A tleap script that builds the chain and sets N, CA, C and O, in Angstrom:
source leaprc.protein.ff14SB
mol = sequence {
  NMET SER ASP LYS THR ASN GLU GLU LEU MET
  GLY ILE ILE ALA GLU GLN ALA SER GLU ILE
  HIE ARG LEU ARG ASN GLY ASN SER GLY GLN
  THR LEU THR ARG SER ARG ILE ASP GLU ALA
  LEU LYS GLU MET GLU GLU ASN THR LEU LEU
  ILE ASP GLY PHE ASP GLU ALA PHE LEU GLY
  PHE SER GLN ARG ILE ASN GLU PRO THR LEU
  ALA VAL TYR SER TYR ASP GLY LEU VAL LYS
  VAL CYS MET GLU ARG ASP GLY MET GLU TRP
  GLU GLU ALA VAL GLU TYR VAL ASP TYR ASN
  ILE VAL GLY ALA TRP VAL GLY GLU GLN THR
  PRO ILE ILE VAL MET PRO ILE SER CASP
}
set mol.1.N position { 172.758 210.372 4.641 }
set mol.1.CA position { 172.725 211.218 3.470 }
set mol.1.C position { 173.950 210.945 2.627 }
set mol.1.O position { 174.935 210.418 3.145 }
set mol.2.N position { 173.931 211.270 1.394 }
set mol.2.CA position { 175.021 210.978 0.478 }
set mol.2.C position { 176.029 212.117 0.461 }
set mol.2.O position { 175.807 213.174 1.051 }
set mol.3.N position { 177.149 211.879 -0.230 }
set mol.3.CA position { 178.178 212.902 -0.410 }
set mol.3.C position { 177.885 213.783 -1.614 }
set mol.3.O position { 178.673 214.679 -1.914 }
set mol.4.N position { 176.794 213.561 -2.303 }
set mol.4.CA position { 176.439 214.338 -3.485 }
set mol.4.C position { 175.936 215.718 -3.071 }
set mol.4.O position { 175.333 215.879 -2.010 }
set mol.5.N position { 176.188 216.692 -3.907 }
set mol.5.CA position { 175.682 218.038 -3.644 }
set mol.5.C position { 174.193 218.091 -3.965 }
set mol.5.O position { 173.666 217.213 -4.649 }
set mol.6.N position { 173.525 219.117 -3.471 }
set mol.6.CA position { 172.107 219.292 -3.790 }
set mol.6.C position { 171.895 219.409 -5.287 }
set mol.6.O position { 170.914 218.889 -5.819 }
set mol.7.N position { 172.810 220.090 -5.974 }
set mol.7.CA position { 172.695 220.253 -7.420 }
set mol.7.C position { 172.786 218.891 -8.130 }
set mol.7.O position { 172.033 218.621 -9.066 }
set mol.8.N position { 173.711 218.043 -7.675 }
set mol.8.CA position { 173.837 216.707 -8.268 }
set mol.8.C position { 172.587 215.879 -8.008 }
set mol.8.O position { 172.098 215.181 -8.896 }
set mol.9.N position { 172.069 215.961 -6.774 }
set mol.9.CA position { 170.855 215.211 -6.435 }
set mol.9.C position { 169.662 215.701 -7.249 }
set mol.9.O position { 168.859 214.895 -7.718 }
set mol.10.N position { 169.543 217.007 -7.417 }
set mol.10.CA position { 168.435 217.551 -8.205 }
set mol.10.C position { 168.548 217.111 -9.664 }
set mol.10.O position { 167.537 216.854 -10.317 }
set mol.11.N position { 169.778 217.024 -10.174 }
set mol.11.CA position { 169.980 216.531 -11.534 }
set mol.11.C position { 169.528 215.098 -11.680 }
set mol.11.O position { 168.881 214.744 -12.665 }
set mol.12.N position { 169.869 214.261 -10.695 }
set mol.12.CA position { 169.453 212.856 -10.721 }
set mol.12.C position { 167.934 212.765 -10.653 }
set mol.12.O position { 167.325 211.988 -11.387 }
set mol.13.N position { 167.321 213.552 -9.778 }
set mol.13.CA position { 165.862 213.549 -9.650 }
set mol.13.C position { 165.211 213.980 -10.960 }
set mol.13.O position { 164.219 213.390 -11.388 }
set mol.14.N position { 165.767 215.003 -11.592 }
set mol.14.CA position { 165.215 215.466 -12.870 }
set mol.14.C position { 165.322 214.388 -13.937 }
set mol.14.O position { 164.387 214.185 -14.712 }
set mol.15.N position { 166.453 213.696 -13.981 }
set mol.15.CA position { 166.621 212.598 -14.945 }
set mol.15.C position { 165.605 211.498 -14.687 }
set mol.15.O position { 165.005 210.973 -15.625 }
set mol.16.N position { 165.407 211.145 -13.415 }
set mol.16.CA position { 164.456 210.094 -13.072 }
set mol.16.C position { 163.037 210.522 -13.408 }
set mol.16.O position { 162.246 209.714 -13.895 }
set mol.17.N position { 162.708 211.779 -13.154 }
set mol.17.CA position { 161.370 212.274 -13.487 }
set mol.17.C position { 161.138 212.200 -14.993 }
set mol.17.O position { 160.048 211.842 -15.439 }
set mol.18.N position { 162.157 212.537 -15.775 }
set mol.18.CA position { 162.046 212.442 -17.232 }
set mol.18.C position { 161.838 211.006 -17.671 }
set mol.18.O position { 161.030 210.730 -18.558 }
set mol.19.N position { 162.566 210.095 -17.051 }
set mol.19.CA position { 162.434 208.668 -17.378 }
set mol.19.C position { 161.037 208.171 -17.027 }
set mol.19.O position { 160.423 207.445 -17.809 }
set mol.20.N position { 160.531 208.554 -15.863 }
set mol.20.CA position { 159.187 208.139 -15.451 }
set mol.20.C position { 158.160 208.707 -16.416 }
set mol.20.O position { 157.242 207.999 -16.830 }
set mol.21.N position { 158.302 209.977 -16.779 }
set mol.21.CA position { 157.378 210.591 -17.737 }
set mol.21.C position { 157.420 209.846 -19.074 }
set mol.21.O position { 156.378 209.585 -19.675 }
set mol.22.N position { 158.622 209.505 -19.534 }
set mol.22.CA position { 158.777 208.790 -20.801 }
set mol.22.C position { 158.091 207.424 -20.721 }
set mol.22.O position { 157.388 207.025 -21.649 }
set mol.23.N position { 158.293 206.720 -19.628 }
set mol.23.CA position { 157.675 205.401 -19.476 }
set mol.23.C position { 156.158 205.514 -19.380 }
set mol.23.O position { 155.432 204.710 -19.965 }
set mol.24.N position { 155.683 206.513 -18.642 }
set mol.24.CA position { 154.242 206.699 -18.478 }
set mol.24.C position { 153.552 207.048 -19.789 }
set mol.24.O position { 152.394 206.683 -19.992 }
set mol.25.N position { 154.246 207.748 -20.681 }
set mol.25.CA position { 153.642 208.198 -21.925 }
set mol.25.C position { 153.883 207.247 -23.085 }
set mol.25.O position { 153.647 207.607 -24.238 }
set mol.26.N position { 154.346 206.044 -22.798 }
set mol.26.CA position { 154.455 205.020 -23.818 }
set mol.26.C position { 155.545 205.239 -24.841 }
set mol.26.O position { 155.434 204.741 -25.961 }
set mol.27.N position { 156.589 205.963 -24.501 }
set mol.27.CA position { 157.666 206.196 -25.442 }
set mol.27.C position { 158.698 205.082 -25.437 }
set mol.27.O position { 159.788 205.243 -25.986 }
set mol.28.N position { 158.371 203.972 -24.832 }
set mol.28.CA position { 159.252 202.807 -24.851 }
set mol.28.C position { 158.393 201.571 -24.662 }
set mol.28.O position { 157.205 201.671 -24.356 }
set mol.29.N position { 158.987 200.424 -24.842 }
set mol.29.CA position { 158.261 199.187 -24.653 }
set mol.29.C position { 158.234 198.747 -23.202 }
set mol.29.O position { 157.648 197.715 -22.879 }
set mol.30.N position { 158.872 199.528 -22.310 }
set mol.30.CA position { 158.964 199.154 -20.913 }
set mol.30.C position { 157.705 199.549 -20.156 }
set mol.30.O position { 156.965 200.441 -20.569 }
set mol.31.N position { 157.483 198.875 -19.055 }
set mol.31.CA position { 156.427 199.226 -18.131 }
set mol.31.C position { 157.087 199.659 -16.841 }
set mol.31.O position { 158.062 199.045 -16.409 }
set mol.32.N position { 156.576 200.702 -16.222 }
set mol.32.CA position { 157.119 201.152 -14.955 }
set mol.32.C position { 156.801 200.103 -13.902 }
set mol.32.O position { 155.632 199.829 -13.627 }
set mol.33.N position { 157.824 199.521 -13.319 }
set mol.33.CA position { 157.646 198.463 -12.337 }
set mol.33.C position { 158.279 198.862 -11.020 }
set mol.33.O position { 159.042 199.826 -10.955 }
set mol.34.N position { 157.963 198.121 -9.970 }
set mol.34.CA position { 158.558 198.393 -8.667 }
set mol.34.C position { 160.073 198.292 -8.740 }
set mol.34.O position { 160.775 199.059 -8.081 }
set mol.35.N position { 160.587 197.359 -9.531 }
set mol.35.CA position { 162.043 197.243 -9.629 }
set mol.35.C position { 162.644 198.495 -10.251 }
set mol.35.O position { 163.727 198.917 -9.845 }
set mol.36.N position { 161.967 199.103 -11.229 }
set mol.36.CA position { 162.468 200.336 -11.849 }
set mol.36.C position { 162.365 201.513 -10.880 }
set mol.36.O position { 163.251 202.366 -10.841 }
set mol.37.N position { 161.299 201.560 -10.108 }
set mol.37.CA position { 161.150 202.600 -9.095 }
set mol.37.C position { 162.253 202.446 -8.044 }
set mol.37.O position { 162.885 203.429 -7.657 }
set mol.38.N position { 162.482 201.214 -7.585 }
set mol.38.CA position { 163.540 200.958 -6.610 }
set mol.38.C position { 164.908 201.332 -7.165 }
set mol.38.O position { 165.746 201.875 -6.446 }
set mol.39.N position { 165.135 201.042 -8.441 }
set mol.39.CA position { 166.394 201.397 -9.094 }
set mol.39.C position { 166.593 202.913 -9.090 }
set mol.39.O position { 167.692 203.399 -8.821 }
set mol.40.N position { 165.524 203.660 -9.388 }
set mol.40.CA position { 165.608 205.121 -9.380 }
set mol.40.C position { 165.949 205.627 -7.982 }
set mol.40.O position { 166.768 206.535 -7.834 }
set mol.41.N position { 165.330 205.050 -6.961 }
set mol.41.CA position { 165.618 205.457 -5.587 }
set mol.41.C position { 167.060 205.156 -5.214 }
set mol.41.O position { 167.711 205.953 -4.537 }
set mol.42.N position { 167.556 204.019 -5.649 }
set mol.42.CA position { 168.940 203.648 -5.362 }
set mol.42.C position { 169.900 204.639 -6.023 }
set mol.42.O position { 170.886 205.055 -5.415 }
set mol.43.N position { 169.605 205.012 -7.268 }
set mol.43.CA position { 170.445 205.983 -7.971 }
set mol.43.C position { 170.435 207.331 -7.260 }
set mol.43.O position { 171.446 208.033 -7.249 }
set mol.44.N position { 169.299 207.700 -6.665 }
set mol.44.CA position { 169.185 208.968 -5.955 }
set mol.44.C position { 169.719 208.854 -4.527 }
set mol.44.O position { 169.865 209.860 -3.834 }
set mol.45.N position { 170.010 207.626 -4.090 }
set mol.45.CA position { 170.474 207.353 -2.732 }
set mol.45.C position { 169.459 207.845 -1.704 }
set mol.45.O position { 169.802 208.530 -0.740 }
set mol.46.N position { 168.203 207.476 -1.940 }
set mol.46.CA position { 167.106 207.881 -1.061 }
set mol.46.C position { 166.364 206.658 -0.546 }
set mol.46.O position { 166.287 205.630 -1.220 }
set mol.47.N position { 165.823 206.784 0.650 }
set mol.47.CA position { 164.900 205.799 1.210 }
set mol.47.C position { 163.540 206.468 1.257 }
set mol.47.O position { 163.256 207.262 2.154 }
set mol.48.N position { 162.712 206.145 0.297 }
set mol.48.CA position { 161.409 206.783 0.172 }
set mol.48.C position { 160.324 205.738 0.387 }
set mol.48.O position { 160.427 204.618 -0.112 }
set mol.49.N position { 159.302 206.097 1.117 }
set mol.49.CA position { 158.190 205.204 1.397 }
set mol.49.C position { 157.294 205.095 0.165 }
set mol.49.O position { 156.860 206.104 -0.390 }
set mol.50.N position { 157.025 203.861 -0.254 }
set mol.50.CA position { 156.158 203.600 -1.408 }
set mol.50.C position { 154.888 202.910 -0.930 }
set mol.50.O position { 154.870 202.295 0.136 }
set mol.51.N position { 153.835 203.016 -1.718 }
set mol.51.CA position { 152.569 202.357 -1.397 }
set mol.51.C position { 152.554 201.004 -2.105 }
set mol.51.O position { 152.501 200.940 -3.334 }
set mol.52.N position { 152.601 199.934 -1.332 }
set mol.52.CA position { 152.629 198.587 -1.913 }
set mol.52.C position { 151.369 198.305 -2.722 }
set mol.52.O position { 150.253 198.597 -2.293 }
set mol.53.N position { 151.577 197.733 -3.896 }
set mol.53.CA position { 150.468 197.296 -4.728 }
set mol.53.C position { 149.867 198.368 -5.621 }
set mol.53.O position { 148.881 198.106 -6.311 }
set mol.54.N position { 150.430 199.562 -5.626 }
set mol.54.CA position { 149.854 200.654 -6.404 }
set mol.54.C position { 150.865 201.307 -7.343 }
set mol.54.O position { 150.797 202.509 -7.601 }
set mol.55.N position { 151.799 200.509 -7.849 }
set mol.55.CA position { 152.828 201.046 -8.745 }
set mol.55.C position { 152.226 201.689 -9.989 }
set mol.55.O position { 152.806 202.622 -10.545 }
set mol.56.N position { 151.073 201.202 -10.429 }
set mol.56.CA position { 150.438 201.755 -11.632 }
set mol.56.C position { 149.996 203.201 -11.426 }
set mol.56.O position { 149.824 203.943 -12.392 }
set mol.57.N position { 149.812 203.600 -10.169 }
set mol.57.CA position { 149.373 204.964 -9.863 }
set mol.57.C position { 150.552 205.883 -9.524 }
set mol.57.O position { 150.359 207.069 -9.256 }
set mol.58.N position { 151.755 205.342 -9.537 }
set mol.58.CA position { 152.957 206.112 -9.193 }
set mol.58.C position { 153.247 207.144 -10.276 }
set mol.58.O position { 153.278 206.816 -11.463 }
set mol.59.N position { 153.459 208.390 -9.864 }
set mol.59.CA position { 153.760 209.468 -10.806 }
set mol.59.C position { 155.229 209.840 -10.816 }
set mol.59.O position { 155.775 210.182 -11.865 }
set mol.60.N position { 155.867 209.778 -9.675 }
set mol.60.CA position { 157.263 210.182 -9.586 }
set mol.60.C position { 157.607 210.562 -8.163 }
set mol.60.O position { 157.034 210.042 -7.206 }
set mol.61.N position { 158.567 211.492 -8.036 }
set mol.61.CA position { 159.048 211.913 -6.730 }
set mol.61.C position { 158.911 213.422 -6.582 }
set mol.61.O position { 158.959 214.159 -7.566 }
set mol.62.N position { 158.742 213.868 -5.354 }
set mol.62.CA position { 158.755 215.303 -5.072 }
set mol.62.C position { 160.036 215.618 -4.319 }
set mol.62.O position { 160.604 214.760 -3.643 }
set mol.63.N position { 160.473 216.839 -4.446 }
set mol.63.CA position { 161.673 217.249 -3.721 }
set mol.63.C position { 161.577 218.728 -3.399 }
set mol.63.O position { 161.276 219.549 -4.265 }
set mol.64.N position { 161.835 219.056 -2.152 }
set mol.64.CA position { 161.961 220.437 -1.711 }
set mol.64.C position { 163.235 220.520 -0.892 }
set mol.64.O position { 163.651 219.543 -0.269 }
set mol.65.N position { 163.837 221.670 -0.899 }
set mol.65.CA position { 165.095 221.836 -0.182 }
set mol.65.C position { 164.908 221.510 1.303 }
set mol.65.O position { 163.937 221.922 1.938 }
set mol.66.N position { 165.856 220.772 1.816 }
set mol.66.CA position { 165.892 220.360 3.228 }
set mol.66.C position { 164.695 219.515 3.647 }
set mol.66.O position { 164.380 219.444 4.834 }
set mol.67.N position { 164.034 218.885 2.710 }
set mol.67.CA position { 162.905 218.007 3.002 }
set mol.67.C position { 163.179 216.643 2.376 }
set mol.67.O position { 163.935 216.557 1.408 }
set mol.68.N position { 162.586 215.581 2.905 }
set mol.68.CA position { 162.819 214.258 2.314 }
set mol.68.C position { 162.178 214.136 0.931 }
set mol.68.O position { 161.193 214.808 0.623 }
set mol.69.N position { 162.753 213.273 0.115 }
set mol.69.CA position { 162.147 212.946 -1.173 }
set mol.69.C position { 160.914 212.102 -0.897 }
set mol.69.O position { 160.982 211.128 -0.147 }
set mol.70.N position { 159.790 212.467 -1.498 }
set mol.70.CA position { 158.535 211.755 -1.272 }
set mol.70.C position { 158.035 211.141 -2.566 }
set mol.70.O position { 158.204 211.710 -3.645 }
set mol.71.N position { 157.418 209.978 -2.448 }
set mol.71.CA position { 156.760 209.351 -3.591 }
set mol.71.C position { 155.463 210.117 -3.866 }
set mol.71.O position { 154.805 210.595 -2.942 }
set mol.72.N position { 155.109 210.225 -5.142 }
set mol.72.CA position { 153.901 210.941 -5.543 }
set mol.72.C position { 153.013 209.997 -6.346 }
set mol.72.O position { 153.474 209.334 -7.276 }
set mol.73.N position { 151.737 209.945 -5.977 }
set mol.73.CA position { 150.775 209.056 -6.625 }
set mol.73.C position { 149.574 209.841 -7.126 }
set mol.73.O position { 149.240 210.896 -6.587 }
set mol.74.N position { 148.940 209.328 -8.142 }
set mol.74.CA position { 147.711 209.886 -8.686 }
set mol.74.C position { 146.515 209.327 -7.917 }
set mol.74.O position { 146.364 208.111 -7.799 }
set mol.75.N position { 145.673 210.207 -7.400 }
set mol.75.CA position { 144.448 209.773 -6.721 }
set mol.75.C position { 143.590 208.932 -7.670 }
set mol.75.O position { 143.142 207.841 -7.317 }
set mol.76.N position { 143.369 209.459 -8.881 }
set mol.76.CA position { 142.565 208.721 -9.856 }
set mol.76.C position { 143.194 207.372 -10.179 }
set mol.76.O position { 142.490 206.380 -10.364 }
set mol.77.N position { 144.523 207.340 -10.245 }
set mol.77.CA position { 145.219 206.088 -10.507 }
set mol.77.C position { 145.028 205.082 -9.389 }
set mol.77.O position { 144.866 203.890 -9.650 }
set mol.78.N position { 145.044 205.545 -8.141 }
set mol.78.CA position { 144.816 204.659 -6.993 }
set mol.78.C position { 143.414 204.052 -7.062 }
set mol.78.O position { 143.230 202.854 -6.847 }
set mol.79.N position { 142.436 204.899 -7.364 }
set mol.79.CA position { 141.051 204.415 -7.481 }
set mol.79.C position { 140.950 203.405 -8.619 }
set mol.79.O position { 140.303 202.367 -8.475 }
set mol.80.N position { 141.581 203.704 -9.736 }
set mol.80.CA position { 141.544 202.807 -10.894 }
set mol.80.C position { 142.148 201.440 -10.557 }
set mol.80.O position { 141.611 200.410 -10.964 }
set mol.81.N position { 143.253 201.426 -9.823 }
set mol.81.CA position { 143.863 200.145 -9.427 }
set mol.81.C position { 142.875 199.336 -8.590 }
set mol.81.O position { 142.709 198.136 -8.811 }
set mol.82.N position { 142.227 199.983 -7.639 }
set mol.82.CA position { 141.252 199.266 -6.793 }
set mol.82.C position { 140.111 198.688 -7.621 }
set mol.82.O position { 139.647 197.577 -7.365 }
set mol.83.N position { 139.669 199.443 -8.602 }
set mol.83.CA position { 138.565 198.968 -9.437 }
set mol.83.C position { 139.005 197.820 -10.345 }
set mol.83.O position { 138.321 196.800 -10.435 }
set mol.84.N position { 140.136 197.983 -11.012 }
set mol.84.CA position { 140.578 196.970 -11.977 }
set mol.84.C position { 141.170 195.737 -11.314 }
set mol.84.O position { 140.860 194.612 -11.705 }
set mol.85.N position { 142.012 195.936 -10.323 }
set mol.85.CA position { 142.683 194.810 -9.682 }
set mol.85.C position { 141.782 194.089 -8.693 }
set mol.85.O position { 141.771 192.859 -8.626 }
set mol.86.N position { 141.020 194.875 -7.921 }
set mol.86.CA position { 140.250 194.295 -6.825 }
set mol.86.C position { 138.768 194.151 -7.114 }
set mol.86.O position { 138.017 193.630 -6.289 }
set mol.87.N position { 138.340 194.616 -8.296 }
set mol.87.CA position { 136.944 194.469 -8.686 }
set mol.87.C position { 135.982 195.345 -7.903 }
set mol.87.O position { 134.793 195.035 -7.820 }
set mol.88.N position { 136.475 196.435 -7.326 }
set mol.88.CA position { 135.606 197.328 -6.562 }
set mol.88.C position { 134.796 198.214 -7.505 }
set mol.88.O position { 135.237 198.544 -8.606 }
set mol.89.N position { 133.618 198.586 -7.054 }
set mol.89.CA position { 132.841 199.613 -7.728 }
set mol.89.C position { 133.492 200.957 -7.425 }
set mol.89.O position { 134.278 201.065 -6.484 }
set mol.90.N position { 133.172 201.984 -8.215 }
set mol.90.CA position { 133.802 203.292 -8.056 }
set mol.90.C position { 133.649 203.829 -6.632 }
set mol.90.O position { 134.630 204.275 -6.036 }
set mol.91.N position { 132.442 203.793 -6.082 }
set mol.91.CA position { 132.195 204.332 -4.746 }
set mol.91.C position { 133.020 203.607 -3.696 }
set mol.91.O position { 133.581 204.234 -2.797 }
set mol.92.N position { 133.094 202.284 -3.810 }
set mol.92.CA position { 133.861 201.477 -2.862 }
set mol.92.C position { 135.360 201.793 -2.977 }
set mol.92.O position { 136.061 201.897 -1.970 }
set mol.93.N position { 135.833 201.943 -4.208 }
set mol.93.CA position { 137.245 202.242 -4.433 }
set mol.93.C position { 137.605 203.616 -3.858 }
set mol.93.O position { 138.653 203.770 -3.231 }
set mol.94.N position { 136.740 204.611 -4.070 }
set mol.94.CA position { 136.972 205.949 -3.531 }
set mol.94.C position { 137.015 205.898 -2.007 }
set mol.94.O position { 137.901 206.487 -1.387 }
set mol.95.N position { 136.068 205.202 -1.412 }
set mol.95.CA position { 136.040 205.092 0.046 }
set mol.95.C position { 137.313 204.416 0.566 }
set mol.95.O position { 137.893 204.857 1.559 }
set mol.96.N position { 137.743 203.349 -0.106 }
set mol.96.CA position { 138.949 202.638 0.302 }
set mol.96.C position { 140.171 203.554 0.224 }
set mol.96.O position { 140.948 203.641 1.175 }
set mol.97.N position { 140.338 204.233 -0.909 }
set mol.97.CA position { 141.490 205.113 -1.112 }
set mol.97.C position { 141.455 206.268 -0.110 }
set mol.97.O position { 142.475 206.592 0.499 }
set mol.98.N position { 140.285 206.888 0.063 }
set mol.98.CA position { 140.176 208.014 0.996 }
set mol.98.C position { 140.552 207.607 2.421 }
set mol.98.O position { 141.281 208.328 3.101 }
set mol.99.N position { 140.066 206.475 2.864 }
set mol.99.CA position { 140.289 206.053 4.247 }
set mol.99.C position { 141.677 205.456 4.452 }
set mol.99.O position { 142.380 205.830 5.390 }
set mol.100.N position { 142.075 204.528 3.579 }
set mol.100.CA position { 143.286 203.749 3.806 }
set mol.100.C position { 144.562 204.359 3.241 }
set mol.100.O position { 145.656 203.997 3.676 }
set mol.101.N position { 144.452 205.267 2.290 }
set mol.101.CA position { 145.656 205.835 1.680 }
set mol.101.C position { 145.731 207.337 1.939 }
set mol.101.O position { 146.683 207.811 2.559 }
set mol.102.N position { 144.736 208.086 1.470 }
set mol.102.CA position { 144.753 209.539 1.673 }
set mol.102.C position { 144.711 209.860 3.166 }
set mol.102.O position { 145.384 210.784 3.621 }
set mol.103.N position { 143.935 209.112 3.916 }
set mol.103.CA position { 143.778 209.367 5.347 }
set mol.103.C position { 144.862 208.779 6.224 }
set mol.103.O position { 144.795 208.903 7.447 }
set mol.104.N position { 145.854 208.146 5.636 }
set mol.104.CA position { 146.912 207.516 6.425 }
set mol.104.C position { 148.095 208.457 6.612 }
set mol.104.O position { 148.583 209.051 5.650 }
set mol.105.N position { 148.549 208.587 7.839 }
set mol.105.CA position { 149.779 209.323 8.135 }
set mol.105.C position { 150.757 208.303 8.695 }
set mol.105.O position { 150.515 207.714 9.748 }
set mol.106.N position { 151.863 208.096 7.989 }
set mol.106.CA position { 152.854 207.109 8.419 }
set mol.106.C position { 154.211 207.771 8.658 }
set mol.106.O position { 155.256 207.127 8.570 }
set mol.107.N position { 154.172 209.054 8.958 }
set mol.107.CA position { 155.396 209.770 9.273 }
set mol.107.C position { 155.777 210.767 8.197 }
set mol.107.O position { 155.035 211.001 7.244 }
set mol.108.N position { 156.950 211.347 8.375 }
set mol.108.CA position { 157.435 212.398 7.482 }
set mol.108.C position { 157.574 211.957 6.032 }
set mol.108.O position { 157.611 212.803 5.139 }
set mol.109.N position { 157.652 210.661 5.778 }
set mol.109.CA position { 157.797 210.182 4.405 }
set mol.109.C position { 156.479 209.680 3.817 }
set mol.109.O position { 156.479 208.957 2.821 }
set mol.110.N position { 155.372 210.055 4.422 }
set mol.110.CA position { 154.066 209.693 3.862 }
set mol.110.C position { 153.991 210.214 2.429 }
set mol.110.O position { 154.247 211.393 2.185 }
set mol.111.N position { 153.641 209.344 1.477 }
set mol.111.CA position { 153.577 209.786 0.070 }
set mol.111.C position { 152.570 210.908 -0.151 }
set mol.111.O position { 151.625 211.089 0.616 }
set mol.112.N position { 152.803 211.646 -1.213 }
set mol.112.CA position { 151.905 212.701 -1.653 }
set mol.112.C position { 150.892 212.097 -2.623 }
set mol.112.O position { 151.253 211.320 -3.507 }
set mol.113.N position { 149.628 212.460 -2.452 }
set mol.113.CA position { 148.580 212.021 -3.359 }
set mol.113.C position { 148.104 213.255 -4.119 }
set mol.113.O position { 147.640 214.220 -3.511 }
set mol.114.N position { 148.219 213.228 -5.455 }
set mol.114.CA position { 147.790 214.346 -6.280 }
set mol.114.C position { 146.300 214.171 -6.572 }
set mol.114.O position { 145.864 213.191 -7.177 }
set mol.115.N position { 145.544 215.164 -6.115 }
set mol.115.CA position { 144.093 215.121 -6.268 }
set mol.115.C position { 143.699 215.824 -7.569 }
set mol.115.O position { 144.316 216.820 -7.948 }
set mol.116.N position { 142.677 215.310 -8.250 }
set mol.116.CA position { 142.204 215.982 -9.471 }
set mol.116.C position { 141.385 217.214 -9.119 }
set mol.116.O position { 140.838 217.320 -8.021 }
set mol.117.N position { 141.309 218.134 -10.054 }
set mol.117.CA position { 140.421 219.285 -9.905 }
set mol.117.C position { 139.069 218.867 -10.468 }
set mol.117.O position { 138.969 218.418 -11.610 }
set mol.118.N position { 138.039 219.022 -9.658 }
set mol.118.CA position { 136.718 218.628 -10.127 }
set mol.118.C position { 135.866 219.859 -10.370 }
set mol.118.O position { 136.100 220.926 -9.802 }
set mol.119.N position { 134.875 219.686 -11.224 }
set mol.119.CA position { 133.983 220.797 -11.585 }
set mol.119.C position { 133.083 221.169 -10.434 }
set mol.119.O position { 132.268 222.083 -10.558 }
savepdb mol mol.pdb
quit
């Protein structure tokens, strides 16, 4: 763990979340890349588990007191990556994401998947 206080760490996390939001909403010419995500983690002095190959679905980080920082991904974004990158049909992509990502437990740092609200 770092020598930073919780308040300092929360400030860094808030800054990174703002940067990710800005990049996601097209307010710059940059694209959110794994190197930028890694840079944010380094600035926060965290070792967070990321899902390889799904940076386009990355939303940001979660933080709760006395809990590890977790990567957060969009369920719809994960499905979209499978469809666009891998040429899967929607049903196949959903099955892949449900089984291989949502259904995977890799320890306390397992990323959070944000599920959409459906009608």
